[in-house]
C-alpha positions, 0 to 999 in steps of 0.5 A: 104847200101843206094845205095845197098837198092836203087839198089835193090829197082829198081831190084823189080821194073823191073819185073813190065814191063814184068807182064801186069797182075800186071799192070792191077791189078793196074789199075783195083783196084781203078777203081772197088773200086771207082765204087762200093763205089762211084756210088752204095753206093753213097747214104749214103754219102749225097744224090748225087753223087757230095757229095758221091764223096767228101767224099768217094773218100778220103776213097777209096784212103786210103783203096787202099793205105792199101790194097797195103801194103799186096804186101810186105809181099807176095813179102818177102814170095815169094822171100824167098821161091824161094831162091832169099835172099839166093842168096843176102846172098852170095853177098858183100852187106848189110844184111838189103838192100834186105829188105829195097829195097823190102819195098822201091819198094812197096812204089813206086808201092803204090804210082802209085796206088794212083796217078791212083786212084786219076786221076780216081777221077778227071774223075767221078767228084771229085775236090781238094777243098784246095790248091794243096800243102795242097792235097799233104800234105794229100797224103804224110800223106797217104804214111807215114802211110802205109809205117809204115803198110808195116813193118807189112806186112813184118814181117807177110810175114816173118813169114808166112809159105806160101804166101797163109797163108801171104795173109789170115792173111793180109786180116784178119786184113786189112778188119776190119780196113778199112770197120769198119772205117768212111772212106765210111760213117759217124759214126753218122749213125752207132749203138753206139758200132760201133761208138766207134770202128770207134772212136779209129780206126786208119784208121778213123783218116787217113781218116778224115785227108786225107779229110780235106787236099783235101776237107776241114775242116782239124782237127789237131787231126786227124793229130797227132793221126795219127802220133802217130799210124805211130810212134807206128807201126814202134816202134813195127814192125821194130824190129819184121820184123828184128828179122824175116828176121835175122831168116829167112835168116842165 
């Protein structure tokens, strides 16, 4: 099953070379996010752009990675609607290989998007204040969390009636998680009820952990809470996605 899943991962990645619009979107999304949050709203993070870059870029990396998970559900909904999975069903391959291959492919594109975001961050003045290994550990934590969230996106994509409804549902979930977190602004600058929400929001802990890995001041609690949320998401959404997949592909 592993080799089949990897083959289907490559199958999902090949169309990127013939889709300049999708590649351009991967390039422009981090540029847009960094320009908006660092240059336009940068004063909220400390009063000058250098401090804004240090605080906000980890938050931008987290948001870019989270928003990229929407592609998993959209691509699954598209493939099922086009009958691609019906053709896979007639082939001598493991039943779950197409689903695993789709998620792995989107994880690769997510890694590309995060890498582009880091490079753009360096252009605007961001510098890692810790060791390269710590920075890589932080990025690995982000990818691990978003991989777990991709299973949730896969479940929505398999359960949704159309690509449009899938995108709307995913956006409705992700926007409160990202913008209602401390990824872009300290929780101390906000009203008490919103501070409470931020304290339990997993994205706040993920952004804080990445910031600690890349800038310094890492709190172990943020890492362990992120691991806990990752395990919970996997435990919840993997069975749901597999059940929805089995219902749609018979």
